[in-house]
C-alpha positions as CSV (number, residue, x, y, z in Angstrom):
1,M,110.2,140.9,94.8
2,L,110.7,141.7,91.1
3,P,112.3,144.9,90.1
4,T,110.0,147.4,88.4
5,P,110.9,148.4,84.9
6,T,111.9,152.0,84.5
7,A,110.3,154.4,82.1
8,E,113.3,154.3,79.8
9,K,113.1,150.5,79.4
10,L,109.4,150.7,78.7
11,L,110.0,153.5,76.2
12,S,112.8,151.7,74.4
13,H,110.9,148.5,74.3
14,G,107.8,150.3,72.9
15,L,109.9,152.2,70.4
16,L,111.6,149.0,69.2
17,D,108.2,147.3,68.8
18,V,106.9,150.2,66.7
19,L,110.1,150.2,64.6
20,I,109.8,146.5,63.9
21,R,106.1,146.9,62.9
22,A,106.9,149.8,60.7
23,G,109.7,147.9,59.0
24,L,107.5,144.9,58.4
25,I,104.8,147.2,56.9
26,A,107.4,148.8,54.7
27,V,108.6,145.4,53.4
28,L,105.0,144.4,52.8
29,V,104.3,147.6,50.8
30,M,107.4,147.1,48.7
31,F,106.4,143.5,47.8
32,C,102.8,144.6,47.0
33,F,104.1,147.4,44.8
34,Q,106.4,144.9,42.9
35,I,103.3,142.7,42.3
36,F,101.1,145.7,41.3
37,H,103.7,147.5,39.1
38,P,103.0,145.6,35.8
39,F,99.3,146.6,36.1
40,L,99.8,150.2,37.1
41,N,99.2,151.7,33.6
42,L,96.0,149.6,33.2
43,M,94.7,150.7,36.6
44,V,95.4,154.4,35.9
45,W,93.6,154.2,32.5
46,S,90.7,152.3,34.2
47,L,90.4,155.0,36.8
48,I,90.4,157.7,34.1
49,L,87.7,155.9,32.1
50,A,85.6,155.3,35.2
51,V,85.7,159.0,36.2
52,T,85.1,160.2,32.6
53,L,82.2,157.8,31.9
54,Y,80.4,158.3,35.2
55,P,78.2,161.2,34.1
56,L,77.2,159.3,31.0
57,H,76.4,156.3,33.2
58,L,74.1,158.5,35.4
59,K,72.3,159.9,32.4
60,I,71.7,156.5,30.8
61,R,70.7,155.0,34.2
62,G,68.1,157.7,34.6
63,K,66.6,157.0,31.2
64,L,66.6,153.2,31.8
65,G,64.6,153.5,35.0
66,N,67.5,153.7,37.5
67,N,68.8,150.2,36.6
68,E,72.6,150.3,37.0
69,G,73.2,146.9,35.4
70,R,71.5,147.8,32.2
71,S,73.3,151.1,31.8
72,A,76.7,149.5,32.5
73,T,75.9,146.8,30.0
74,L,74.9,149.3,27.4
75,I,78.1,151.4,27.9
76,A,80.2,148.2,27.6
77,L,78.4,147.1,24.4
78,I,78.9,150.5,22.9
79,A,82.6,150.4,23.8
80,I,83.0,147.0,22.3
81,G,81.2,148.2,19.1
82,V,83.5,151.2,18.9
83,L,86.5,149.0,19.2
84,M,85.3,146.3,16.8
85,V,84.8,148.5,13.8
86,P,88.5,149.6,13.5
87,I,89.7,146.1,14.3
88,Y,87.5,144.7,11.5
89,L,88.8,147.3,9.1
90,L,92.4,146.6,10.1
91,G,91.8,142.8,9.7
92,T,90.3,143.1,6.2
93,S,93.1,145.5,5.1
94,L,95.7,143.1,6.4
95,A,94.1,140.2,4.7
96,E,93.9,142.2,1.4
97,S,97.6,143.2,1.7
98,V,98.7,139.6,2.3
99,E,96.6,138.5,-0.7
100,N,98.2,141.1,-2.9
101,A,101.7,140.1,-1.8
102,L,101.0,136.4,-2.5
103,T,99.7,137.2,-6.0
104,M,102.8,139.2,-6.7
105,V,105.1,136.4,-5.4
106,R,103.2,133.8,-7.5
107,S,103.3,135.8,-10.7
108,G,107.0,136.5,-10.3
109,N,106.8,140.2,-10.4
110,V,108.8,140.6,-7.2
111,H,112.1,142.3,-7.8
112,I,114.4,142.8,-4.8
113,R,117.4,145.0,-5.5
114,P,120.8,143.6,-4.5
115,P,122.5,145.3,-1.6
116,A,124.9,148.1,-2.3
117,E,128.6,147.2,-2.3
């Protein structure tokens, strides 16, 4: 006849099992956080934009016949347009500055002061 396990042995075995599982879950959470950490700022800003733009999405969706795809596409196109105008202006300004610098270097009008003693 096999001896019956006491309540203390069952409790300690169950507790050990729970602690091992909790430790493995903690290690898994730490590894997931290390992988997710570089994208944390991006995810926070994505969440902020999603919450902020949701009322606009609902309003546009209502005007476009409850079509979510069209309203999301329209919001994305407007956002791309809003971003492209400053990028275009920055690019043209940069190209103009480089062109001015090249003409100054080619004409020989560049004077660099010698360093102080």
